[in-house]
N, C-alpha and C positions, 0 to 999 in steps of 0.2 A: 140212537135210541128212539123208540116210538113214543109218542105222547100218550098220556092217559086219556082215553076216549070220554070219560065222564066229565073231565074238566073242559073238554072242547065242545061238548053239547051246548053248554051255556054260551060259549064263544060264538058258535054257529048261529044261535038265535040272535045274538047281538049284531052279528054281521048282516043278517037279513034286514035288520031294522035300520042300521046306520048307512048302508050303502044304497045309493040311488039306482044303480043298474042291477039287473038280475045277476044272480050268481050261478055259474055252471056247476051242476052236481058233480061233474068229474073233477073239478078243481077242489071241491069240498072233500071228496073221497081221497084225493091225493094229499090234501092237507092233513086228513085224519090218519092215514095209514103210513105215510112216509115220514122219516125223521126230518127235523128242521136242519137246514143248512145255513152256513154263514151268509150266503147270498140272499136269504130270506129274512135276515135279521132286520133290515130296514123296514120291511112291511110289518113285521111284528111290532116294532116300536112306533110305527105310524098309527097302528091300531091303539096302542097304549096311549098315545097323545090324544087321540080322538076321544077315548073313554074318559081320560082325565078332564078334558074340557066339558064333556057331557055331564060328568058327575057334579058339577057346580049347581046345575039346575035339576038334575035327576039323580038322587042318591042311589037308585038301584044300580047305576053303573059302577058304584064303588066295589061291589062284590065281584063284578066282572073284571075290574081293574086288578083286584087282588089275584084272581085266577090267572090272568095274563102274566102278572109278575111271577107267579109260580112257574109258568112256562119258561120264563127267562132264567130260572134257576137250573133248567136242564141243559145239557151240553148241546152246542151247535156243531154239527159235523162239517168236515171239509170234503169237497169233491176232488180237489186237486191240492197238491202241496203248496202251490202258489196262492191259495185262497187267503192265507194269513196276510200276505202283502197286499193282495188285490183289494180286500175288504177291510184293511186296517182303518182307513178313514171312517168307514161306515160304523165299525164297532166303536171307535172313539166317540163319535157323535151320539150313538145309541146309549152308551154309558153316561155321557153327559146329560142326556134327556132323562135317564133314570134318576140322576141326582136331583134334577129340577122338579121331579114328581114329589119331592119332600114338601112342596108347598101345599099339597092336598092335605087338608086338616084331619083326615081320618087316621087313627092310630094303627089300624090293621094295615093300611096301605104303606105307612111309613115302616112298620116292622117288616113287612114283606120286601120292601126295597132293601133294607139292611141284610135280610136273608139272601136275597138275590145277589147282592154285591159280594157277600162272603162265599156264596156258591161259585160265582164267576172266578174268584181268586183261587178256590181250592179244587173244584171238580171238573173244570173244562178240560177236554182232551187236547187242546192246543198247549204249546210249550209254556212253562211258567214265566220265562223271561218275556215272552210275547204278551201274556196277560198283564204282568206287572207294568210293562211299558205302556200298554193301552190305558190301564187304570191311572197311571201318572199323567198321561196326556189329556185324559178326560176331565181332570180337575175335580174328581169326586171328593177327595179329602177336603178341599177348601169348601165345597158346597155343603158337606155334612157339618162342618164347623159352623158355618153361617146359619144352618137350619136349626141349631141348638137354641137359638133365640125364640123359635116357634114351639118349643117343647116344654114350656114352663109347667103345664098341667098334665103332662104325659111322662111320668118318671120311668115307666117301663120302656117307652120308646127311647128316652134319653139314654138309658142303660144300654140299649141295643146299639144306639149310635156310637157310644163310647167303645163298645166292643169292636165295632167295625173300624173305628179310628185306630184302635190299638193294633188291629191286624194290618191296616194300611201303613202304619208308621213303623212297624217292626222290622221291615226289610227294605225300605225305600227312602233314600235321602230326599228325593224329589217330593214325595208325599209329606215328609216332615217340613220341608220348606213351604209347601202349600198350606199346611196347618198353621205355621207361624205367620204366613202372609195374612191369614184371616184372624190374627190375634188369638190363635188357638190356645197357647199356653195360659194366657190370662183368663180366657173363657172357661177352660177346664178347671183351673184352680179356683175360680169364682164359684163353681157349682159342685166342687168335690165334697163339701161337707153338708150338703142338703140331706134332709131325711131320706133314708133308704132302708126299707125293710129287708132287702136282700143282702145288704152289707157289701155289695160289689162296686158301688159307684166310686168310693174312695180308692179301692184297689185298682180299678180300671184307670182312674184319673192319674194316679201316681205312676202306673206303668206307661201311660202315654207320655207323661212328662219325662220319664227316664229315657224313652225312645227319642224324644226331641233333643235331649241333652247329648245322647250318644251319636245320633245321626244327623241332627240339625245344627244350627248355629247356636253355640252355647251363649254367646254374648246377647243374641236376640232373645233367647229364652229368659236370661237373667233380667234383661231390660223390661220385658213384658211383665214378669212377676214382680219386679220392683216398682212398677207404675201403679200398682193397686193402692188405693187409699187405706189408711190404717184400720178403718172399720171393717172393710172387706177382708183385709189380711187377718184381723182378729177373729172374724167370723169363720173364715175359710180354713186358715192354716193353724192358727193358734189353738182353736177349740178342737180341731181334729187331732193335733199332736197330743194335747193334754188328755183327751179321751183315750187314745191308744196307750199313753204312758201309764195312766192311773187305773184303767179298767182292763187293758189287754193282758191276757195271760197265755194265749195260744202262740205257737211259733209263728203262725201267720200274722197275728196282731203285732208281735214284736218286730218282725221284718217290715211291716207297714209303718210302724213307728219310726224305724231307722230311715226308711225312704223319705218320710216327711221331714226328718231332720236334715237330710242331704239337701232337699229342696229349700229348706230354711237357710242353710249355709249359702246356697247360690244367691238367694235374695240378699243376704247380708253382705255379699261382695260388692253390691252397689251402694255407695255412700248415701244415695238419695232414697233408699228404701225406708219405709215407715216402721222398721222393726222396733226401734226404740220408742216411737210415739205410741205404738199399740201395746206397750208394756210387755210385749212378748220377750224382748231381750232381757229384761230384768228377771223374768221367770227362768229363762234359759241359764243365766248366770247362777241362779240358785241350784239348778240341777248339775252345773259344772262342779260345784264344791261338795256335792253329795256323792258318797257317804263320808268323805274325809273330815268334813266339819259338821258338827251337830247344829241343828236349827229347829226352832219351834214353829216354823212356817207351816200352815195347814197342808200345803202342797206336798211336803216331804215328811210330815210327821208320821204318816202311816204308809209311806212308800217303802216297799221292800224290793230288793234286787235279788235275783236268783244267781247272779255271777256266772251266768252261762255265756255262750259265745255271742248271743244277740245283745245282752247287757254290756258285755265287753266292747262290742262294736259301737254301741251307743256312747259309751264313755270316751272312746277314741274320737268319735264324731264331735262330741261336745268340746274336747280339747282343741280340735281343729277349728271349731267355730270361734273359740277365744282368739286364735291367731287372726282369723278373718275379720272379726269385729274390732280388733285392736287398731285397724287402719282408720276407724272413725274415733276421733278424739273424744266425742261425747260418750262413747262406751266406756272410757277409762274411769269415769266417775262410778259407773255401775260396777266395774271390777273392784274399785276401792271399797265401795259399800258392801260388796259380796265377799271380800277377803279372798280374792282369787289367787293372789300371790302366795298367801299362807297355805291355801289348799294345794297349790302346785309344789311348794317346798315340802309339804307333807308327803306327797307322792314320790318326791325325789329321794327321801331318806331311805337307806337300805333297811329292810325289815328283817329282824332276826327270826330264824326258824324256831318254832316252839320246842320245848324240851322233848327228848325222845320218850315216846309212850303217852304223850299228852297231845290233845288236839286243841288248836287255837280257835279263836272266833272265826266264823265263816267269812271268807274274804276271797280275793282273787287268787288264782293258783300261781305257781312260780313263773310260768311262761307269760301269763297275762300281766303279772306284776312287773316283770322285766320290761315288757313293751310299754306299759303305762309310765314306768319310771323314765325311760328314754324319751318318750313323747312329751312328758312333762318338762324335761330338761330343754328339749327343742322349743317348746312353747314359752318357757321362761326366757330363752334367748331373744324372743321377739317382744315379750310383754315387760320384762323386768327393766330394760333401759327406758321404758316410758313411765315407769312407776318407781322412781328411785326412793321416795320416802317410804313406801310400803316395803321395798326390798331391804332397806336399812333397818326398818322397824322389826321386821321378821328375822333379822340377823342372817341375811342371805349369804354373805361371805363366809360366815362360820359354817353354815350348813354345807356349802359347796366344798370348802377345804376339808371338812370331815369326810365328805363323800370321796374326795380325791385321795385322802389317806386310806380309806377303805378299799379303793381301787388298787392301791399298791400293796395291800396285804396279801399274804398267801394263805388261802383257806380252801375249803371244799366247794366253794361256789363254782357253778358251771353255767356260763351264759349259753343261752339257746341260739341266739342270733338268727331267729326266723323272720323278724319283722324288717321293714325298710330301715328303721333307725338302728337295728342291731346288726347291720351288715359288717362282717369281719370280726365280730366279737364272740363267735361261738367258742365255748370252752374257756373263756377268760372274761375279764372285766374291761376289755379295751373299749367296747362300745360306750359304757358308762363314763370312762375316762375321756373319751373323745368329746362327748357332748358336755361333760362337766367343764373341761378346759375351754371348749368353744363358748360356753356361757360366761366363764370368767374373762375371756378375751373381750366379749361384747361389753362387759361392765367396765373393765379397765380402760378400754379404748375410748370411753366417753370423756376421759380427762377430768372426771369429778374428783376433786382433791379429798373429799370425805371418804369416798369408796376406796380410793387408792391408798390413803393413809391407813384405813382399817385393814386392808389386805397386807400392807407392810407390817403393821403392828402384830398381826397374827403369824408372822414368819412365812409369808407366801414366797419370798425370794428364795429362801433355803429349801423350801418344800418343792419348788418347781425345777430344781436342777438335777433330778433323777429321772431316768428314762428307761422304758422297757426295750426289748429287742426291736429290730428294724423291719417294718413292713409298710404297706400303704397307709393303714390306720395310724401307726405309730409316727410316721413322717408328718402327717397332718397334726398330730398332737404336739410334736416337737416344734413345728412352725408356730402353732398357736401359743405355746408356752413362751417362746421367745418374743412374740408380739406382746404378751402380757408383761414380761420383764421389761421390755422397751417402754411400755406405757408407765410402768411403776418408777423406773429410774430416770426417765427423761427430765432434764433440767433440775436434777436433785443430786448434788455432789455427795451428800451423805449416803444416799441409797446406792450410788455408783460405787462408793468405797466398800459398802457391805456386799456388793455383788462379788467382789473379791476374786481370789485366785481360782476358786471352783467355777465361778461363772466364766472366767477367761478360759479355763481349760475346756469348758463346754463349747464355747464359740470356736476355739482353735480346732477342736475335734471335728466340728462340722465344716470348717473352712478347708480341712485336709481332704474333704470328700473328692473323689475323682470326678473330673468334668464329664466323663463319659456317662455318668449316671444322670446328668441333667436331662437326657433325652430318653430315659427309661420309661417314662409315663407313670412313675410311682409318686411323683411329687417332690423329687429332689430339687427341682428348680425353684419351687416355692420355699423350700427349706433354706436354700442358700441365700435367697433374698431376705428372709426373716433374720438370718444370721448376721448379714451385713447391717441390717437395721438395728439389731441388738448391739453390735459393736459400736455403732454411732451413738446409740442412746444410753448404753450401760457402761461403756469404757471410755469413750472420748470425753474429755473434760475433767478427768480425775487422774492426776499424774501417777498415783499409786497403781491403779489398774492399768494405766497406759504402759508403765514400765514392765509390768508382768506380761502384758500383751507383746511388747517388743522382745522380751526375753524368750518368749515362745515362738519367735519368728513370725509374728502375725502380719507384719508388713509384707514379708515375702509371700505369704499366703494370699493377701489381698491383691498383690500385683500379679500373682499367677492366674487370678480370675480374669475373665474378659472384662476389660475396663468399661463400666457403664456409669450412668449418672450417680447412682447411690454409692458405688464403690469409690469413684473418684472424689465425691464429696466427703466420704469418710476419710480417705487418704489426705485430703486437704486439711481437714480438722486435726488430724494427727500430726501434721507438719508444725503445729504450734509447739510441740514438744521438741526441744533441741536435740534429743537423742534419735529422733526419727530420721534426720538427714543422712546419717551414716548408713542406716539400713536401706534407705531408698537408693542411695548411690551404689551400694554393694550388691544390689539384686542383679541377677542375670537371667534372662529368659532363653528361649530357643535361639540357636545360632549366635549366642553371646549378646543377645539384645539387652541394652541397658534401659533404665527407667526413662531418661530423657528421650531416647530413640523411640520407646513405646509411646510416650505422650505425643511426640511429633507425628508418629504414624496415625494415632487416633485423630489428631488435628486434621490431617489430610483426608481421612475417611469422613470426618464430620463435614468438612467443606464440600466434599464430593456429593454427599447426601443433600446438603443445603443448596447446591447449585451455585456456589461462589465462582466467579469468573477467574480462571487460571489458564496459563498457556501449557504447552506440552511439558515443560520442565518445572512446573509448579510456581512460576513467577507471577507477579501481579500483571494482569493483562489490561486492566482499565484503572489508571491512577485515580480517576474520579470516584470509583466504587471499589476500593481495595478489599473490603470484607463484606460487601452487601450480599444478602441471601436472595434467593428467587422470590420467596413469599413476601419479603419486604418490598420488592418491586411491584408485586401484585397488589399490595395494599395501597400503593400510591394511586390515589384517585382524586377526583375533583371535589370530594367532600372531606372537610376537616374532621378528624376523629373527636369524639366527646372528651371533655376535660377529665372525666372520672375514669377514663380508660388509658392505660399506658400505651405509649407509641410503639411502633414496630421495632425500632432500634432498642428500646428498653426491654421489651418482651424477649428479644433475641438473647439477651444476657442470661435469662433464666431457663430458656427453652432448649439450649444445646450445651455441649461440653466445653466450648471454646473458652468461656470465662473461667471455668474451673481449671482448665489446663494452664491458662495464663497465670492464675493465682498460684498454682503449684510451682511454676517456673520462677515466680517472684520469690518463693522460698528457696528454691534450689540455686537461683542465679542464672544468668544468660551466657556466662563465659566459662571456659575450662570444663566443659561437660564431656564426659567420656563416651566413646563409642558412637560418634555421630559421623554420618556420611555427608557428602556435598548436598544431596537432596535434603537431608535433615537440616543442614545449615541454611539452606534457602528457605525452608519452612520456619526455622527459628527466627530469621530476620523479620518475618511477618508477625510472629508471636510477640516478639520484643516490642513492636509498635502497635499491638492490639488496642491498648487503652487510648492511644492518640487517635487511631482510626475510629474507634467507637465514639469518642467525644466529638470528632468531626461529623459522624453520622447524626448524632443528636442535634447539633447546631444546624445541620442541613435540613433536618425535619422541622425545626423551629422556623427556619426561613421559609420553607414551603407552606407551612400552616399560616404564617402571616400573609403570604401572598394569596392563599385561597380565601382567607377572610377579608381580603381587601385592606389590610393594614400595612402602611408604609412606615418603617422604623425611622427615627430621627437620623440625621446624617451621621453622627458619630457611631450610632449603633449599626447602621447599615455598612459603614466602613469596617467596623469590627467583624461583622458577619462575613464580609468579603475576604477580609484578612485571614480569618479562621479557615474558610474554605480553601483559600490559596495555600495556606500552610499545610493543610491536610494533603492537598494534591502534591505539593512539593515534597512532603515527607514520603509519599508513596513513590514518587519518581526517584528519590534518593535510594529507597529500598530496592527498587527495580534495578537501578544502576549497580548497587552492591550485589544483587543476585547475579547480574550478568558477569560481574567481575569474578564471582565465585565459579561460575560455569567456565570462564576463560582459564582460570587457574587450574580447574579440574582437567580441562582439555590439555593444558601444558603438562600437567603431571602425568596424564595418560600417555602423551607422546614420549615423555622422558622414560616412563616405565616401559613403554613399548620398545624404545631403543635399547634400554638395559636388557630387556628380555631377549631382544634380537642378538645383542652381543654375546650374551650367555649361551644362547642357542648355537650361534656361530662357533664359539669356542668349543662347545661340546662336540659339535660335528667335526671340527678340526682335530680334536683329540681322538675322536673315533676313527678318523682317517689315518692318523699316525699309528694308532694301535693296529689298525688293519694292515697298513704297510709293513709294520714291524713283524707282524705275524706271517705275512706273505713271504718276507725275506727269510724268516726263520725256517719256514717250510721249504723254501727254495734251497737253503743250505743243506738240509737233510736229504734232499732228493737229487741235487745236482753237484757233482764233485767239483766241477770247474768253478762254480759260484762259491763253494766252500773254500777252495784254494785261494780265490781272489780276496775273500773276506779275511782269511788268515794273513795274507800278505799285507792287507790294509791295516790290520790290527798291529802287525809287527812294525810297520812304518810309524804308526802312531806312538808306539812305545819308545821307539828310538828317538823320535822327535821330542819326546817329553823328558829325555834324560839330559842332565846338565852337560854343557860343553866343557872340554878340558881347559885348564888355566894356562896362562902364558908362563913360559919357563922362568922369566925374570921377575914375575910378580911376587910380591911379599904376601904371605898368607899368615893371618893372625888367628890363632885358634880361639874358639868361643868358650872353651872350657877353662874357667879360672877358678880353681879351688872349689869345685862343686857348683859354680855359677855358669849359666849359659845365657848368651845375649843373642837375640834374633832381631834382625833388621828387615823391615818390610817397607820398601818404597820410600825411604827417607824418614820413616818414623821408627822410634825406638820403643820397645816394649820392656817394661820392668817386671821381672818375675820374682816373687818372694817365695822362698822355700817353706816347706812345712816345718812347723816348730819342732825343736829337738825332743821336747817332752812327749811328742806323739810318735816320732820316727826313731829317735835314739841314735841317729847317724852323726858322724863327726862333722858334717857340713850343715847340720840342721839349722844353725843360727845364722847362716850366711845370708845377707841381704844386699841387694844391689839397687842403687838409685842413681842412674846416670846423670840426672839433672843436678844432683848434689856432689858428683865426683869431680874433683879438679883434675885436669889433664896435665901431666908432667912427663915430658919426654915421650909423648905418644902412648904411654902405658896407663893402665888402670890400677888403682890401688884400693884396697878394702877400707871401708869406713867402719866406725864403731857400730856395734850391734845395737839396734833400736830396742827400747824398753816397752814397746806396745804389748798389749794383752794378746795372747794367742787366740786365734779364731779357728773354728772347725772348717770353714771354707774361706781360702784366701782370694783376694781380689786381684784383678788384672786391669791396669789403667793404661789406656792408649792415648798418647799425646802427639 
C-alpha cells in the first residue's frame, strides 16, 4: 500500500533538519512512491526514536511523531515469503520501542501508540499467528500496564490503553502472564471505579479481569485482588457493585453487575482478603437473603428485582458466594446476624402453585425456582454443619423431612433437570430427594446427639426405608440413606431394635445384589459398602435384629462378598451371637470352599501383600521374624519413635486383616475345622500362634527402643527380655517343625494314593485285557470250526469232571430224607434247616424241626425231637457251626 503523500511532506521536512548529511532526491522519491517493506521497519522506528528524543526540548516534533506513528498503522509488505522469519527480531524490537514511547507525556502520542498497536494486531497482511507471537515477545502488554501509572490526568488515554489490553489479553496466554507480571489485575481493579463520562472504564476493566481468569493463572489473579487494602477494595469494587445493583437497569448494567460479583467471589476465596473489614461482606449477606426475608435496611428497602435471567444469575452467584465465604469462620457471625440459614430453608420449601385462574405474586418462574431450591440444598450441606444452633432453631430437620415426604408423593410436578444440580431429575423429584438426603447425611454424620435425637423422634428411621426404582441417582440416594441410618442407630440399642425387620429386609435386599454390578460404574460399589456399614451400625449389637438377619441368611450373603476389612469386622461382631457359628460353618463357596478355608486363603493373600517372609510351601522361613511385615522393617531406624505414637507392631494390628481373622478363629476354634487342605493346616499353625508372635514383636520393639535411647534394663528385666525373645523364636521353630511334619505326612499320603491309583489302574487294564481275550476267543469260535470243536470238547471234559464219582459197592448209604427233613454236610460242618411253619404251608411235615446238636445218637440212627414252641417267622434263619 502506498503512503499518504500529505503525511510524508512533514516527515521530509524533518528529515532534512535532523540528518547531518544531504539526502538524495531519488531516495526521497522512492520513499514517497513505493510501499514500506518489512526490511525498512528498522529505519522507520529509528526515526521515531529520534523524534521522541527531540520532542523533549522541541515540542514541534510531537506532531511529527504522531504522523510517523500513523505510518506505523499501515501495513508493511513482504518482498519474500521468508521476510517474516528474517525480520522477526527487527519487528519485535520495533514493537518494544513503540511501547517505550508511552513515556512521552503527550496524550496524542499515547493515543496514537494504542491505535498503532491495534492496527498491527488487526490489519497487517502478515499471518495472525505471526503478529500475535511478535506482540507477545515484544512485551507490549507489560509495558502498557506499567504506563498506566503515568495516565492519572489523561482518562481518555487510560481508556484507550484498557481497550488495547483487552485486545491483547483476549487471545494470548502469554500476554495475560505479562499483565499479571506487572500486577495488572490489581492495577486495573484499583482504577476501575474512577470517574468516567463514557461509562466504558468499568466494562473494559471487568473484561480484562475475565480474560486474565480464563487465560491466565487464576491463583495469581486472586492473590493480586486479595492484596488490596480494605479502603481500596471499598472504593473500587464495593461502590462499583452497589452502583450497578441499585442504579443499573439496562441489560448491559445487569451483566456488568454480575461480572463484578464473580470478581468479588474470587477475592473471597482468599481468607486474607479484606472483604469483611471493608463491610462489603455484610452488605452481600443482606442481598443473599433478599427477597426471601423482609428487611428495613435502606439498601434493600426500595430494591426491586425483575426476576429475569440476569437477576436469577445474580441470585445463584450470591448463593455460591455463601459457600465460598463459609471457609472463613469470621463470616459465620455475619451469616448468623443475617439469618442466612432461615433464608436458605425458605428457598428449600416446595412452593405450591396458585389456584387455577389466579396469578400469584411476582416471583421466580418454575425452572428458576427449581434450580434455586437445589442450589439452596447444596449450600445448606456446607453451611448448616457449621451453624448447628441456627439449624435447630429454624427446625431444619422438620423442613427437610417434609421436603423428603413431598419428594415421595405422586403429583403433577415435573422436574426440568436443566441445571448442574438437577442432573438426572428431569420429569421427577429425584434431584430434590438426592440433595435433601445428602444434606440429612451431612447433619447426621456430625454425631450431634441433639440433631440425631430430633431426627429419631420425628420418625426418620421408618421414613428412610422406602426407595424408588434403581438408577445412578437412586443408588446415591440409597447409599446416603443407609449412612444416615448408620449414624442414627450406632451405639444405641433401642434405635437398633426399632430398625426392625423392615430395615433388615432392606439390607438383605442390597446384599443380594450381584457382584457383577460392582463394576458397572453406576455406584453399586458405594452402595454395598454403605450396606455393610448399615449392618454393623444398625443390626450388630441387638439380638432381636441379629436373629432376623440370621434367619434371612445374612451371614451367607456377607461371606459371599469379597472379604474386606469392614465385612470381616462385621462378621466378627456377629460372632458374639451363639447362633452365628452354625451359619458360618454351614456356608459353602465355590468349589465347596468353607469359611475356615476362605479365612486362611485371605490370610495368605494378606501376608503376600505385606511382604511377610515365607518359603515356597508357606512355612515360616525366618524364626526370628515369623510374622514381621516389610514396612515394619522399613520403620526400624536409628531414631526412637515418639511416645504419643503407637509402634509399628501395634499399628499393624489395626492396619490389616490378620488380627480380625485370628479373632474369628478364636470364636470358631482351631481344631476339627471342615474342608481344610494341607496348605490350609500349614497356615492355620501360624494363625494359632499369632498372638504369641505379636507379643514377641512388641517386646522386641521395647528392647530396641531401650537400646536406641541408651537405657540398659536391670539384670532381671534384661534376662526376662532375652527369655521372651528366645521363647518366641522357639515357638516359631516348633511351628516350623510341625509344618514340615504336615508336608511329610502329605507326601506319604500322596504316595499311598498314587499306589492305590496305580493298583486300580492296573486292575482295570487287566480286566480290559481279559475282556478283549474273551471277545477274541468268541470271535474265533464263530469263524474257525476247529477252534469251536476244541472248545466243545473242553467243555464236555469239564462237565464230566464235575460229576460225582460212583460209590463203592460195599459202602452203606444213608438217605438224607427223614420224614420231610434233609441234612446236608459240608466239609465236616453240619447245617440245621428249619422248615417253614405249617400255618404258612399247610404241609404234613411243616412242623418238623431238626437240631443235630440236641439229637442223641442211638444205634447210629436219628430220631425226631418234640416240636419247638417258638413263634413263627416270615424268614427262617440258617446257622452254621
